[in-house]
N, C-alpha and C positions, 0 to 999 in steps of 0.2 A: 518292463518300469514304463508310468506314461508321459505322456504330452507334457511341456512346461505349459502351466496354470495358464490360464485367457482372461483376462482383468475383462470386468462385465462393462459397456457402454453406459449401459443406463444402472448409475447408484441406486436408484430407488427400488431396486428388483434383486438386491443383493438381500441375501439372508443374512439375519442376527444371529448372532449368537454370544448367549449368557451362560459365561462356564466359572461354577461357584470358585470361591477364593482357593488358592492354596496357601501352604506353609511359607512358601517363598513371597507372597504377599507383601507380609510385614517387613523382609527383610528387605524388600526393594521399594517400599514407599519410604523406611530411612534412608535408602543409599539415595534416594530420589531430594527427599528431605534436607540431606548435607550436603547433597549437590548444589541446591538450590540455595541454602544457606553459603557455601563457598564463593557460591558466583556471585550473590550480595556482596561478599564482604569483600569480593575484588571491586566490583562495582563502587563498593562505599569509601575506597581508599582512595588518595588523593593520584594520579598519576606521576610520577615523577619519574625525565628522562635522565637515565644514568649519563653521569659526568665520561664516563670511559667511551662515550661516540666520538668525545670535543663537542658537542653539539648543548652550548646554553640553553638549558631549562626558558628562560625567556623570549630567546630569538625560535624555540620551539614553539609554547604559545603564543607567540606573535603568529607565526605563522602559520596556526591553527587557526585562528581569530580571523587572519586575511582570505582561507578557505573557505571559511563560514561565510561571511562578506560577501565574497561572491557569487557564492551557494544561493546566498539570498540573493542579494540583485536580481540573476539571473531567475527563481522562482518569482519575480516580484513581476519579470519582464514577458515571461510565460504568462501570468494569470494578466496580464495588460493588453495580449497580444488575443485571450482568451478572451474579455469582454468586448475588443474591438470586433474579433469573428458573429460574439452572441445580438451583439448591435447591430451588424450587418445582418443577418440571419432573422432578425428579429423585424426589420424594415420589411426585406421578402418579405415575409408571413401578410405586416399589413398591405404587400401589393397585389398579393396572389387574392386575399380577401377583397380588396377592393375592386380586381378581376371576378371576381364568383359572385359578387353583389353586381357587377354590370350588366355578366351574362343573368343571373335569375329576371333582373328589371327586365331586361330586354327580350328575356321568354316569355314571362310574363304579360308584357305587352302585346306579342301578337297572340297571342287566345282570346 
């Protein structure tokens, strides 16, 4: 018995095997298409919370809206923090560029 198959570290060196289509290919394609259609239909239908849970659908949607608003606020705060960090890095790049110019001018002045 052979040992466990080792996965290659460099995916560019893995062999590409192209197999001829089999008779099951049509059946698999039809099955995949049916699954995608079913999934699409499930997404298109409105999501209704059953009343058996004791949860009012309006309360459920209000809760979801609140969660999405909080997620949006968090994303905006992260974006502002990233912009602040980028501004700080750009300032440091400018300072380093000025320092490099100073050193080059000093070196040229000695010659």
